[in-house]
Backbone bond lengths (Angstrom), bond angles and torsions (degrees), N, CA, C in turn:
res aa  C-N    CA-C-N  psi(-1)  N-CA   C-N-CA  omega(-1)  CA-C   N-CA-C  phi
1 M - - - 1.390 - - 1.556 108.33 -
2 S 1.327 114.60 137.17 1.441 121.36 -171.69 1.640 106.01 -128.57
3 Q 1.291 112.43 152.54 1.457 120.09 171.81 1.485 108.20 -111.75
4 I 1.343 112.16 132.30 1.415 121.96 -178.39 1.568 108.68 -111.92
5 E 1.369 115.18 128.01 1.540 118.86 178.45 1.551 111.02 -119.91
6 L 1.328 117.26 137.79 1.400 123.16 175.36 1.510 108.78 -114.67
7 H 1.231 117.77 128.22 1.553 119.94 -179.38 1.543 106.79 -125.46
8 G 1.239 115.76 108.16 1.555 124.69 173.16 1.420 111.53 59.79
9 I 1.411 119.70 34.43 1.367 121.24 -175.61 1.663 109.51 -68.36
10 T 1.291 118.56 132.18 1.478 125.40 -179.77 1.426 109.57 -141.35
11 K 1.352 115.58 137.41 1.524 122.60 -177.79 1.455 103.88 -138.95
12 R 1.410 116.92 124.07 1.421 125.92 178.63 1.504 111.00 -111.69
13 F 1.301 116.82 139.53 1.481 123.93 170.09 1.527 107.65 -115.50
14 G 1.306 121.61 95.03 1.480 122.86 -166.23 1.475 111.76 67.66
15 D 1.388 111.54 -118.89 1.464 119.72 -177.70 1.537 110.57 -94.37
16 H 1.371 115.27 -9.91 1.490 123.87 -172.36 1.564 106.16 -87.20
17 R 1.425 114.66 129.57 1.328 118.78 169.52 1.573 112.50 -92.72
18 A 1.341 117.21 99.53 1.484 117.29 -178.83 1.449 115.15 -70.59
19 V 1.404 113.62 -32.33 1.399 120.50 171.62 1.532 109.70 -132.70
20 D 1.382 115.90 134.22 1.429 114.80 -162.23 1.554 104.96 -131.04
21 R 1.390 114.34 96.61 1.524 123.28 170.46 1.544 112.78 56.14
22 I 1.239 114.55 55.03 1.543 122.24 -176.32 1.489 106.76 -79.15
23 D 1.348 111.62 128.13 1.506 118.62 172.00 1.525 102.30 -123.60
24 L 1.453 117.97 126.18 1.426 117.28 -168.84 1.543 101.60 -169.64
25 A 1.464 108.37 140.07 1.489 114.79 177.42 1.453 103.18 -121.76
26 I 1.384 118.28 128.40 1.449 127.04 175.94 1.531 110.45 -90.54
27 A 1.289 119.95 116.98 1.465 115.86 -173.13 1.539 113.07 -73.96
28 R 1.296 114.61 153.48 1.401 121.07 179.60 1.604 109.53 -61.04
29 G 1.276 116.34 144.64 1.495 122.17 168.44 1.570 112.70 66.09
30 G 1.176 122.56 0.63 1.464 119.61 178.99 1.482 114.77 -106.41
31 M 1.443 113.01 169.50 1.463 121.10 172.47 1.494 108.15 -99.85
32 T 1.377 114.71 114.30 1.388 120.70 177.30 1.532 107.13 -110.32
33 V 1.338 114.80 122.97 1.473 121.51 -174.97 1.530 110.06 -106.60
34 F 1.367 117.94 124.36 1.427 126.82 167.14 1.495 108.26 -82.55
35 V 1.238 123.54 129.28 1.402 133.78 -176.85 1.524 114.15 -138.85
36 G 1.379 115.43 145.67 1.540 114.73 -177.83 1.545 106.35 158.63
37 P 1.301 114.28 160.29 1.531 114.87 -177.95 1.508 108.87 -69.62
38 S 1.442 111.97 168.82 1.356 121.09 -178.94 1.510 112.70 -54.80
39 G 1.281 123.62 131.82 1.454 129.89 174.94 1.512 112.94 88.68
40 C 1.350 116.35 13.14 1.428 123.16 179.81 1.490 115.45 -75.57
41 G 1.297 116.22 -19.50 1.500 121.60 -178.44 1.471 116.47 106.53
42 K 1.360 119.58 2.36 1.491 119.34 -172.64 1.473 113.29 -74.28
43 T 1.360 121.43 -31.30 1.366 126.56 177.31 1.559 110.31 -75.35
44 T 1.300 117.48 -38.57 1.386 119.38 178.81 1.540 112.14 -69.65
45 L 1.373 116.38 -32.20 1.540 115.72 174.38 1.455 108.24 -74.54
46 L 1.296 127.65 -24.21 1.461 124.62 175.43 1.495 106.44 -73.85
47 R 1.322 127.23 -35.55 1.311 129.84 -176.55 1.552 108.08 -74.76
48 L 1.332 119.64 -28.13 1.430 125.69 172.15 1.495 111.32 -68.80
49 I 1.316 117.16 -39.20 1.428 118.44 177.12 1.500 109.77 -69.11
50 A 1.302 115.05 -42.66 1.575 116.61 178.61 1.422 115.37 -66.68
51 G 1.415 117.40 -18.31 1.494 119.97 179.25 1.631 111.19 89.29
52 L 1.400 110.69 11.12 1.538 111.23 174.44 1.514 111.01 -85.44
53 E 1.370 116.15 -6.70 1.472 121.88 168.62 1.483 108.73 -132.22
54 D 1.303 118.32 152.79 1.470 120.70 177.58 1.626 107.32 -107.51
55 P 1.270 114.30 133.47 1.477 118.34 175.38 1.540 110.65 -68.60
56 D 1.374 112.85 150.85 1.406 123.62 170.89 1.566 114.81 -82.98
57 E 1.326 107.50 -25.14 1.554 113.09 174.83 1.542 105.16 -149.84
58 G 1.318 114.94 160.83 1.461 122.60 165.82 1.445 109.42 99.03
59 R 1.399 116.76 -177.93 1.491 122.84 -169.33 1.492 102.37 -136.57
60 L 1.418 118.82 151.20 1.410 129.79 175.60 1.455 104.28 -123.29
61 L 1.430 120.94 123.64 1.400 127.57 170.54 1.448 114.23 -116.61
62 I 1.362 114.96 135.27 1.471 120.66 172.57 1.503 106.59 -121.85
63 D 1.288 115.65 119.36 1.513 122.44 -171.17 1.429 113.16 49.88
64 D 1.354 118.19 45.89 1.480 126.64 175.42 1.473 110.97 70.76
65 E 1.291 122.95 8.52 1.529 127.65 176.68 1.521 107.07 -98.77
66 D 1.270 114.78 123.29 1.552 117.55 176.24 1.634 107.95 -68.79
67 M 1.222 112.33 119.28 1.489 123.26 -174.91 1.520 110.04 -113.96
68 T 1.333 119.29 6.09 1.344 121.30 -171.40 1.572 116.75 -53.83
69 G 1.230 116.42 -42.53 1.385 116.00 178.28 1.619 119.20 -102.54
70 T 1.359 108.23 12.61 1.382 115.33 -178.70 1.506 117.10 -72.95
71 A 1.275 122.97 143.89 1.448 125.18 177.05 1.532 110.66 -67.37
72 P 1.462 118.20 146.85 1.415 121.11 -171.47 1.543 111.15 -54.23
73 A 1.343 119.40 -41.83 1.411 127.08 -173.91 1.504 107.62 -61.61
74 Q 1.247 119.16 -27.32 1.572 122.03 -174.21 1.571 111.57 -95.70
75 R 1.286 114.34 5.66 1.553 114.11 -176.49 1.547 109.74 -95.77
76 G 1.339 119.35 -11.87 1.424 119.88 176.90 1.466 117.60 74.30
77 L 1.319 116.03 20.20 1.387 127.31 -177.58 1.660 112.68 -102.43
78 A 1.255 116.22 151.86 1.452 116.20 178.80 1.520 106.26 -127.48
79 M 1.297 120.96 131.31 1.429 124.36 -177.84 1.526 111.30 -114.27
80 V 1.385 115.06 138.66 1.488 120.91 175.14 1.482 102.06 -117.70
81 F 1.456 110.21 125.20 1.505 120.38 179.51 1.488 116.87 -87.70
82 Q 1.237 117.73 172.19 1.432 123.11 175.76 1.558 109.41 -71.14
83 S 1.349 118.06 -42.03 1.449 119.17 168.33 1.448 110.01 -84.78
84 Y 1.354 117.99 146.28 1.476 120.99 -168.66 1.465 110.42 -70.36
85 A 1.402 120.21 -26.81 1.427 122.76 176.52 1.650 109.49 52.14
86 L 1.321 116.85 47.39 1.413 116.27 173.77 1.432 110.02 -94.58
87 Y 1.398 115.41 159.78 1.417 121.19 178.41 1.561 106.27 -85.22
88 P 1.347 122.97 115.57 1.594 121.16 -166.52 1.488 107.76 -75.16
89 H 1.374 121.24 -23.03 1.452 120.33 -177.35 1.550 111.89 -85.62
90 M 1.330 116.97 -4.17 1.525 119.55 -176.73 1.543 106.09 -104.07
91 T 1.317 113.23 156.10 1.462 122.19 172.95 1.548 107.83 -74.91
92 V 1.214 115.93 170.52 1.462 122.50 174.25 1.480 108.55 -60.16
93 R 1.360 116.97 -45.86 1.467 120.01 179.71 1.453 109.63 -56.17
94 A 1.277 123.48 -50.40 1.399 129.79 177.42 1.477 113.94 -59.51
95 N 1.366 116.80 -44.69 1.514 116.60 176.56 1.484 117.15 -60.48
96 I 1.418 114.69 -41.36 1.399 118.46 -179.99 1.468 114.80 -70.22
97 G 1.408 118.48 -28.23 1.454 120.97 -175.23 1.555 110.80 -99.99
98 F 1.343 116.07 1.94 1.451 116.11 -174.17 1.568 115.94 -58.09
99 A 1.322 118.66 -46.14 1.349 123.14 177.25 1.515 114.93 -59.77
100 L 1.308 114.45 -37.26 1.513 117.67 178.01 1.617 109.73 -66.66
101 K 1.259 110.91 -39.47 1.476 118.05 -179.40 1.603 110.92 -61.15
102 L 1.365 111.42 -45.25 1.455 116.39 177.13 1.569 109.26 -63.05
103 A 1.216 123.17 -30.62 1.443 129.71 -175.23 1.545 108.72 -76.95
104 G 1.402 116.71 -12.84 1.441 113.85 -179.76 1.578 116.25 93.74
105 M 1.346 112.03 5.52 1.502 116.00 -175.44 1.495 109.15 -67.00
106 A 1.386 116.35 146.31 1.357 123.62 -179.98 1.591 112.63 -62.86
107 R 1.336 117.76 145.35 1.466 117.70 -178.39 1.562 117.49 -53.87
108 P 1.304 113.09 -46.29 1.509 116.97 179.65 1.529 113.06 -55.72
109 E 1.375 112.61 -42.55 1.496 119.52 -176.50 1.578 101.83 -69.12
110 I 1.319 125.85 -45.43 1.429 124.29 -176.84 1.453 108.77 -58.84
111 D 1.406 116.46 -46.32 1.466 117.15 -175.11 1.507 112.03 -65.52
112 A 1.346 117.08 -35.76 1.464 117.90 178.06 1.477 115.21 -67.94
113 R 1.399 115.03 -37.49 1.414 122.05 173.58 1.505 114.38 -59.14
114 V 1.314 111.03 -47.29 1.500 117.18 -174.42 1.460 113.66 -69.50
115 E 1.387 117.49 -37.29 1.460 125.02 174.81 1.590 111.37 -64.78
116 R 1.313 114.35 -38.13 1.530 120.09 178.29 1.638 109.78 -65.22
117 V 1.346 112.55 -48.11 1.422 118.33 179.13 1.568 115.25 -66.13
118 A 1.368 114.56 -39.65 1.317 121.65 178.09 1.604 110.03 -58.97
119 A 1.276 112.00 -52.05 1.546 117.56 177.14 1.498 110.86 -52.57
120 M 1.307 115.17 -47.71 1.528 120.24 -176.61 1.535 110.11 -62.68
121 L 1.317 120.52 -33.18 1.409 122.96 179.05 1.567 118.22 -102.24
122 H 1.354 116.90 16.92 1.385 129.55 175.76 1.566 107.14 54.83
123 L 1.296 115.73 44.03 1.511 123.00 175.89 1.520 115.68 -109.48
124 T 1.292 117.62 2.22 1.505 118.07 -175.93 1.500 111.79 -57.26
125 P 1.299 121.95 -39.75 1.642 119.19 -178.76 1.457 110.22 -70.07
126 Y 1.360 121.54 -10.12 1.338 123.32 -178.76 1.431 121.34 -111.35
127 L 1.369 118.23 18.08 1.435 126.81 -168.48 1.503 107.82 -67.70
128 D 1.322 119.30 -35.63 1.398 123.24 -170.83 1.675 111.67 -99.05
129 R 1.248 112.55 12.77 1.435 115.54 -179.01 1.579 109.35 -99.78
130 R 1.285 119.10 160.71 1.418 123.58 173.41 1.600 110.06 -96.11
131 P 1.270 114.07 158.57 1.582 117.54 -175.87 1.520 111.90 -54.92
132 A 1.316 122.75 -35.52 1.409 122.42 179.32 1.482 118.22 -54.77
133 A 1.471 113.71 -27.63 1.449 124.13 -179.56 1.476 115.19 -88.11
134 L 1.359 115.05 3.66 1.504 118.92 -177.61 1.567 112.33 -108.17
135 S 1.237 113.53 157.30 1.466 120.83 174.14 1.563 109.25 -76.68
136 G 1.375 115.00 167.37 1.512 114.66 176.89 1.471 115.04 -58.30
137 G 1.325 117.62 -42.93 1.404 121.28 177.81 1.525 112.86 -57.22
138 Q 1.290 112.61 -47.86 1.565 117.39 -177.91 1.527 109.18 -63.99
139 R 1.351 117.57 -39.80 1.552 118.99 -179.15 1.549 105.48 -64.13
140 Q 1.322 120.20 -34.72 1.470 121.25 -173.45 1.603 105.49 -73.00
141 R 1.323 112.95 -37.28 1.496 117.98 177.31 1.552 110.58 -64.01
142 V 1.312 116.07 -36.51 1.503 116.34 177.89 1.532 106.76 -65.76
143 A 1.404 117.74 -44.30 1.476 118.17 -178.40 1.519 113.06 -61.33
144 I 1.295 114.09 -31.95 1.395 119.72 176.95 1.573 108.34 -73.38
145 G 1.189 116.57 -43.44 1.483 121.46 179.99 1.540 110.97 -56.35
146 R 1.332 113.27 -42.01 1.457 118.56 179.51 1.429 114.24 -59.68
147 A 1.327 116.51 -31.83 1.522 124.26 175.59 1.500 111.38 -78.36
148 V 1.366 117.31 -39.02 1.496 117.67 -177.08 1.523 109.13 -73.08
149 V 1.307 121.61 -36.01 1.423 120.32 -173.09 1.493 112.43 -62.36
150 R 1.378 118.31 -23.15 1.539 125.67 177.49 1.506 110.75 -69.21
151 E 1.267 117.66 -17.94 1.572 120.35 -172.86 1.460 107.93 48.38
152 P 1.380 117.27 68.37 1.484 121.39 -174.43 1.493 107.98 -84.65
153 R 1.320 114.10 173.95 1.424 125.15 -179.38 1.585 103.96 -74.25
154 A 1.319 117.51 -37.21 1.430 124.34 -179.94 1.465 112.83 -157.28
155 F 1.343 114.23 146.98 1.518 119.59 169.83 1.527 111.23 -91.04
156 L 1.511 113.37 144.39 1.330 118.67 176.69 1.545 103.41 -125.73
157 F 1.349 118.68 115.52 1.530 125.39 -176.23 1.582 105.03 -107.29
158 D 1.350 113.50 121.40 1.468 116.43 172.93 1.510 108.34 -106.86
159 E 1.271 120.04 96.92 1.557 126.56 178.11 1.455 105.61 44.32
160 P 1.305 126.64 61.51 1.430 125.64 -171.07 1.654 109.90 -78.15
161 L 1.274 116.36 -13.73 1.486 116.72 -174.23 1.503 109.27 -113.19
162 S 1.294 123.61 8.41 1.450 124.55 -174.35 1.583 111.93 -67.62
163 N 1.350 114.32 -23.59 1.547 114.64 -179.72 1.471 115.84 -89.14
164 L 1.319 115.52 1.55 1.388 116.00 178.83 1.582 111.65 -98.08
165 D 1.396 111.37 162.25 1.467 115.05 -178.21 1.562 107.40 -74.29
166 A 1.310 116.74 170.79 1.492 122.81 -168.67 1.557 108.14 -66.60
167 A 1.382 121.40 -40.81 1.420 117.42 -178.01 1.507 111.78 -69.57
168 L 1.220 116.39 -40.22 1.506 120.79 -179.74 1.498 110.22 -73.68
169 R 1.212 114.57 -31.50 1.619 113.75 174.40 1.457 109.87 -66.37
170 G 1.274 123.05 -35.51 1.407 123.55 176.10 1.437 114.67 -64.63
171 R 1.324 115.49 -41.34 1.496 117.22 178.58 1.421 112.04 -68.05
172 M 1.338 117.98 -43.14 1.451 126.37 175.44 1.499 115.87 -55.21
173 R 1.371 116.60 -38.27 1.388 122.42 177.90 1.568 111.40 -61.21
174 V 1.349 113.81 -40.47 1.488 116.69 -178.37 1.514 104.96 -74.18
175 E 1.199 122.16 -39.98 1.583 123.66 -178.43 1.535 109.29 -62.06
176 L 1.325 114.09 -49.71 1.482 117.31 179.86 1.513 110.68 -63.21
177 R 1.186 123.07 -39.22 1.469 128.59 -179.16 1.540 110.82 -66.72
178 R 1.447 115.08 -40.20 1.418 118.53 179.22 1.555 108.83 -69.96
179 L 1.309 114.49 -39.94 1.392 119.49 177.71 1.458 117.98 -60.10
180 Q 1.351 116.95 -44.18 1.447 121.50 178.21 1.561 109.69 -69.82
181 Q 1.194 120.64 -40.33 1.499 126.36 175.88 1.656 106.54 -58.54
182 E 1.318 112.96 -49.63 1.493 116.70 -177.75 1.498 113.55 -60.86
183 L 1.303 115.55 -37.89 1.560 123.67 -176.26 1.591 106.67 -82.42
184 G 1.352 115.35 -31.32 1.433 114.50 -177.82 1.558 113.94 72.42
185 T 1.322 117.06 16.05 1.472 122.65 -176.53 1.502 109.97 -85.48
186 T 1.274 120.60 138.26 1.538 123.02 175.56 1.623 106.14 -59.59
187 A 1.246 112.42 141.96 1.454 118.31 178.82 1.476 111.19 -144.30
188 I 1.393 117.40 144.99 1.495 124.99 176.34 1.549 98.46 -124.38
189 Y 1.264 111.92 134.08 1.507 121.96 -178.46 1.489 108.67 -133.65
190 V 1.372 113.66 125.53 1.405 126.45 178.66 1.450 116.28 -100.05
191 T 1.340 121.01 128.53 1.479 123.34 -177.02 1.484 109.61 -153.66
192 H 1.381 121.05 155.86 1.359 123.76 171.86 1.568 111.09 -97.94
193 D 1.385 110.45 -9.33 1.445 120.04 -172.88 1.416 111.97 -91.75
194 Q 1.461 117.66 109.53 1.495 117.94 -175.20 1.477 113.27 -69.25
195 A 1.363 117.07 -24.32 1.489 117.78 178.16 1.559 109.65 -71.79
196 E 1.320 116.68 -31.65 1.475 119.96 174.56 1.565 109.98 -66.24
197 A 1.326 112.49 -41.50 1.372 115.64 -177.58 1.676 110.39 -68.22
198 M 1.271 118.66 -38.72 1.455 119.06 -178.69 1.585 108.88 -67.47
199 T 1.205 119.49 -34.01 1.466 123.44 -170.36 1.655 108.32 -83.95
200 M 1.236 119.22 -27.64 1.421 121.14 -175.15 1.560 117.70 -105.28
201 A 1.272 112.74 -22.92 1.513 114.04 -172.00 1.561 118.96 -82.88
202 D 1.290 115.24 148.41 1.431 119.30 163.47 1.578 105.08 -87.05
203 R 1.322 115.93 -38.74 1.513 123.48 177.23 1.497 110.90 -137.88
204 I 1.280 114.02 138.15 1.379 121.95 -178.20 1.515 110.81 -113.05
205 V 1.379 116.94 135.32 1.472 118.22 175.73 1.559 105.34 -120.84
206 V 1.287 110.22 119.25 1.554 117.31 -176.54 1.522 109.66 -97.07
207 F 1.351 115.73 124.14 1.426 118.17 -176.21 1.553 111.18 -114.44
208 R 1.327 112.14 155.80 1.541 123.67 173.57 1.518 111.95 -153.46
209 D 1.241 114.00 125.66 1.440 118.50 177.31 1.617 114.12 52.76
210 G 1.206 113.53 39.22 1.488 122.09 170.87 1.561 110.49 83.74
211 R 1.360 117.99 7.04 1.429 119.86 177.46 1.500 115.31 -122.24
212 I 1.294 117.48 166.88 1.446 121.19 176.91 1.463 110.36 -87.57
213 E 1.278 119.75 124.34 1.470 122.01 177.43 1.573 110.30 -88.71
214 Q 1.399 114.62 -38.82 1.419 118.70 178.51 1.533 108.53 -168.42
215 A 1.279 117.39 145.74 1.452 127.69 179.88 1.478 110.68 -128.28
216 G 1.290 127.80 130.84 1.378 128.72 177.86 1.537 112.77 174.84
217 R 1.293 113.69 177.99 1.558 117.86 171.85 1.552 112.32 -63.62
218 P 1.361 113.33 151.99 1.418 115.98 -172.95 1.509 115.50 -55.05
219 L 1.439 119.80 -47.50 1.480 116.99 177.23 1.510 111.99 -72.00
220 E 1.331 121.80 -16.96 1.421 118.68 176.04 1.545 108.67 -64.18
221 L 1.415 112.73 -49.00 1.416 117.37 -176.70 1.513 113.50 -67.15
222 Y 1.342 116.00 -27.51 1.441 119.48 179.84 1.525 109.48 -78.41
223 H 1.325 121.11 -37.67 1.385 116.15 -174.45 1.554 110.86 -99.08
224 R 1.313 119.04 -16.31 1.513 121.24 178.95 1.578 112.10 -135.44
225 P 1.432 114.66 61.86 1.463 114.92 178.50 1.490 113.93 -59.20
226 A 1.208 122.20 143.96 1.497 125.04 -173.82 1.624 105.59 -79.94
227 N 1.230 122.87 -26.62 1.461 121.61 -171.27 1.538 107.43 -156.33
228 R 1.277 113.47 169.35 1.478 119.89 -178.99 1.482 113.77 -55.75
229 F 1.325 117.73 -46.30 1.505 120.66 178.21 1.576 115.28 -56.08
230 V 1.204 118.16 -44.32 1.515 120.24 174.89 1.427 108.40 -68.45
231 A 1.348 123.47 -41.25 1.442 120.56 -178.95 1.498 111.33 -63.63
232 G 1.349 119.26 -34.80 1.439 121.56 176.61 1.494 117.87 -77.43
233 F 1.428 115.20 -24.46 1.475 119.96 178.90 1.491 116.43 -85.42
234 I 1.291 115.93 -38.27 1.520 120.46 179.18 1.556 113.14 -88.33
235 G 1.314 114.78 124.82 1.467 120.91 179.74 1.501 112.78 111.26
236 S 1.313 115.59 135.55 1.473 125.37 179.75 1.419 111.52 -132.39
237 P 1.415 120.13 124.98 1.412 128.77 -13.17 1.549 111.57 -56.03
238 A 1.386 112.47 156.93 1.421 121.94 -177.09 1.558 108.61 -64.62
239 M 1.363 115.92 161.93 1.314 124.96 177.74 1.556 111.03 -62.84
240 N 1.295 118.21 151.93 1.424 124.49 169.64 1.568 109.22 -85.59
241 F 1.229 121.09 134.32 1.497 131.46 -178.72 1.446 115.12 -115.47
242 L 1.195 119.09 120.23 1.575 121.13 -175.51 1.625 106.71 -132.39
243 A 1.278 112.35 137.64 1.465 120.93 179.13 1.546 103.38 -119.65
244 G 1.449 113.41 -167.88 1.366 121.00 177.12 1.491 116.92 72.88
245 P 1.267 120.32 -148.42 1.541 126.34 -175.09 1.526 107.65 -64.71
246 R 1.360 123.48 -36.24 1.358 117.82 179.43 1.532 114.22 -66.36
247 A 1.287 121.09 -34.66 1.447 127.69 175.52 1.549 109.64 -70.42
248 A 1.365 116.13 -40.29 1.404 122.55 -179.23 1.590 113.16 -60.47
249 T 1.372 112.94 -31.93 1.497 119.02 172.72 1.479 114.42 -61.48
250 F 1.309 118.99 -23.46 1.426 123.39 175.85 1.522 110.63 -99.90
251 G 1.270 117.51 2.95 1.527 115.51 -178.47 1.411 116.21 72.74
252 A 1.377 114.92 36.45 1.529 119.35 -177.07 1.490 107.54 -139.48
253 A 1.391 115.78 152.78 1.508 119.18 166.15 1.504 112.85 -66.41
254 E 1.165 121.26 -32.33 1.546 124.62 178.84 1.605 108.47 -152.22
255 I 1.404 115.64 141.83 1.383 123.03 173.58 1.391 112.27 -116.02
256 A 1.396 120.89 157.41 1.410 126.73 175.51 1.538 109.44 -133.47
257 I 1.300 113.02 140.40 1.495 119.29 -179.77 1.599 108.44 -132.45
258 R 1.132 115.48 138.61 1.534 116.44 178.30 1.543 104.14 -85.92
259 P 1.412 119.73 151.49 1.424 124.12 177.89 1.515 115.32 -48.41
260 E 1.342 113.21 -41.14 1.485 117.19 -178.61 1.532 113.95 -69.40
261 D 1.192 116.37 -13.11 1.485 121.55 -174.37 1.613 110.16 -104.79
262 L 1.354 114.30 18.82 1.413 122.06 172.38 1.469 110.32 -109.15
263 T 1.291 124.39 145.24 1.441 127.83 178.03 1.483 110.61 -134.94
264 V 1.323 118.80 147.24 1.432 122.87 172.45 1.530 108.96 -73.73
265 A 1.160 120.12 131.19 1.575 123.47 -171.57 1.566 107.96 -144.15
266 A 1.327 109.67 157.73 1.553 118.98 175.69 1.440 107.20 -67.48
267 E 1.305 118.59 -41.45 1.418 120.12 178.78 1.524 112.62 -114.18
268 G 1.375 116.66 126.02 1.397 115.90 -170.40 1.544 111.72 172.48
269 W 1.333 122.42 -169.43 1.325 124.05 -179.78 1.476 108.33 -85.45
270 S 1.416 112.24 133.14 1.485 121.55 -179.03 1.487 115.75 -84.98
271 G 1.264 111.99 132.34 1.567 112.43 178.72 1.554 108.10 -156.07
272 T 1.320 112.95 169.12 1.533 126.49 -176.18 1.451 108.15 -112.01
273 V 1.440 116.84 128.76 1.469 122.82 175.89 1.531 110.53 -67.26
274 T 1.369 119.29 131.07 1.386 121.53 178.94 1.540 111.57 -111.81
275 V 1.327 115.63 -39.83 1.520 119.68 179.53 1.509 108.24 -146.21
276 V 1.314 113.92 139.66 1.400 121.52 169.70 1.543 113.10 -112.96
277 E 1.386 115.15 121.11 1.553 119.01 177.07 1.547 108.92 -90.50
278 H 1.219 123.82 120.68 1.415 130.22 176.51 1.624 107.61 -97.18
279 L 1.380 114.81 113.08 1.458 118.05 -175.51 1.449 110.63 -119.34
280 G 1.280 117.42 18.85 1.494 123.68 178.04 1.559 112.60 91.21
281 A 1.357 115.22 -85.61 1.394 122.46 -176.38 1.547 110.30 -78.17
282 E 1.359 124.14 -9.44 1.289 129.32 177.00 1.447 109.34 -158.45
283 S 1.444 114.58 163.80 1.498 120.61 173.99 1.553 107.31 -136.40
284 Y 1.288 106.17 152.99 1.546 117.09 178.99 1.516 110.78 -115.33
285 V 1.400 115.65 121.11 1.458 121.52 -176.81 1.469 105.56 -99.57
286 H 1.384 117.05 125.41 1.504 121.23 174.36 1.481 111.47 -96.58
287 L 1.294 122.89 126.21 1.420 128.72 176.68 1.402 109.73 -115.08
288 V 1.438 112.27 157.37 1.461 123.43 161.33 1.455 110.53 -115.23
289 L 1.344 122.99 116.06 1.389 125.43 -179.26 1.540 109.58 -68.83
290 E 1.346 119.75 171.91 1.413 125.86 -176.46 1.583 115.90 -59.55
291 D 1.379 109.73 -27.19 1.533 110.14 -175.58 1.651 107.41 -102.83
292 G 1.418 111.88 15.16 1.512 116.35 177.65 1.455 115.53 90.16
293 A 1.300 119.33 -2.06 1.526 119.50 178.69 1.464 108.72 -72.00
294 P 1.459 121.63 136.99 1.382 124.26 173.10 1.495 114.03 -81.13
295 L 1.316 117.01 152.58 1.440 120.77 -178.41 1.549 102.01 -151.06
296 V 1.388 108.85 147.69 1.440 118.73 173.31 1.498 109.55 -131.30
297 L 1.353 116.58 136.06 1.479 125.23 172.92 1.419 113.39 -132.89
298 R 1.294 114.43 149.63 1.475 122.42 -178.85 1.401 111.15 -88.56
299 S 1.488 122.53 140.99 1.340 129.58 -173.94 1.438 108.98 -135.27
300 R 1.360 117.51 150.13 1.469 119.26 175.92 1.585 109.77 -82.19
301 P 1.221 118.59 146.78 1.489 121.55 176.41 1.564 113.11 -54.14
302 G 1.288 116.71 133.84 1.451 119.39 177.27 1.622 105.52 95.63
303 E 1.378 118.90 -8.21 1.435 116.27 -178.39 1.457 107.65 -120.51
304 E 1.336 120.57 12.49 1.502 122.64 -177.15 1.581 109.27 -72.18
305 P 1.379 114.59 140.50 1.485 114.06 176.97 1.524 105.59 -80.89
306 A 1.381 116.85 168.32 1.482 121.63 176.04 1.488 108.05 -81.20
307 N 1.319 117.59 158.83 1.501 123.51 168.58 1.443 110.49 -58.71
308 G 1.355 111.96 135.49 1.380 119.90 177.53 1.621 111.57 92.23
309 A 1.462 114.82 -8.52 1.431 114.90 179.11 1.619 111.82 -68.95
310 K 1.227 114.60 157.07 1.441 124.91 179.10 1.506 108.29 -99.05
311 L 1.361 119.20 126.05 1.444 120.16 179.03 1.528 108.87 -134.13
312 R 1.330 109.64 156.22 1.577 120.48 166.65 1.470 106.35 -111.26
313 V 1.313 114.32 131.13 1.500 118.11 178.70 1.563 102.57 -130.82
314 A 1.460 109.62 156.90 1.349 117.86 -178.66 1.599 107.56 -142.99
315 P 1.253 121.22 145.40 1.512 124.44 177.23 1.592 110.24 -77.86
316 V 1.271 112.37 152.64 1.442 118.16 163.61 1.491 108.70 -73.01
317 A 1.204 123.27 109.84 1.424 125.89 -170.89 1.549 116.04 -53.34
318 A 1.326 114.66 -40.97 1.481 116.97 177.46 1.441 116.97 -72.81
319 K 1.450 117.66 -1.64 1.409 122.53 -174.00 1.572 109.03 -114.60
320 V 1.320 111.07 5.54 1.519 116.40 -179.85 1.571 110.79 -79.86
321 H 1.237 119.23 129.76 1.509 120.31 -179.67 1.525 103.42 -101.73
322 R 1.416 110.04 135.70 1.587 113.70 -178.19 1.491 106.21 -121.34
323 F 1.384 105.41 140.49 1.460 113.72 178.01 1.602 115.18 -130.61
324 G 1.219 116.39 144.12 1.406 121.96 -176.04 1.556 109.45 -77.56
325 S 1.430 116.82 175.73 1.329 118.82 178.23 1.543 115.48 -64.85
326 D 1.232 118.07 -14.95 1.535 126.18 175.19 1.518 112.86 -80.59
327 G 1.375 116.53 -10.26 1.430 121.54 -178.15 1.612 111.59 90.83
328 L 1.242 116.63 -4.34 1.460 122.15 -176.35 1.579 106.95 -82.53
329 A 1.372 115.78 145.26 1.423 121.21 171.98 1.373 114.05 -64.00
330 L 1.285 119.59 139.11 1.545 127.30 172.26 1.497 108.94 -89.39
331 G 1.356 112.41 150.68 1.504 114.55 -179.75 1.483 114.72 -71.61
């Protein structure tokens, strides 16, 4: 298990600061997830940690050793990319063990490591197949196995599941998280999917425009977002945002309420139902309030109103998030 520290890391592409003075400590043995919209700098920062890009400013430490100018191969890190990047002419066995062969490891040790990793990733029956004969999920497990077999100081995952369909992505999230916990290896995982971040992370780091907006445990970000951006980015469906007189009632420039924190009430905001999303265990009711503001609330199956129905809804006061005119959370 290794600790990774970033001190003032900055990366420019021309006049654009892709990564802007990042200070961050990645805890030993945990899964830290970088999340944010496209172009926010999360993948660039991962590449800087890997050594695939050089910072313009700042220092990178791994276990208190300055690795800022060190070549990627000397950092002891293993990266798994969005594309599987497997050698098509090699078997699964050869793909997984290739880095060990290049390192000059003895054949018996390579075979033992490959067998152990294959069993861990449920790949043993496929060791003598080539990538073309595998499913997308199996190919991604081979790519992960190629990283695991090296026994690195840390794993770097760059949106490794984004090419998979939704059902397979959900299963692979669980498998990957189980594997990381079983190995206890420090991991950094990049994704634009906040649901993936919430389900996999010990700690989430939310990025925007090359800077960190907030870092913390998943439920900390969910229940106590530091600003409007984090409040709107974390959670699905997204928070409801309301300004004007409704926000002024709570002493804020803007308020936000999660769909599960709205209830149908005799006294409340009046709206008209436009759409009901049926998701099995729960449903989401979309309303338009009298002034045209959209609102979404969660409903239990069998209790959903019909389209066009008039409702009054009220927030659970203790669950209302308040923001000032600068977008920062109010105490």
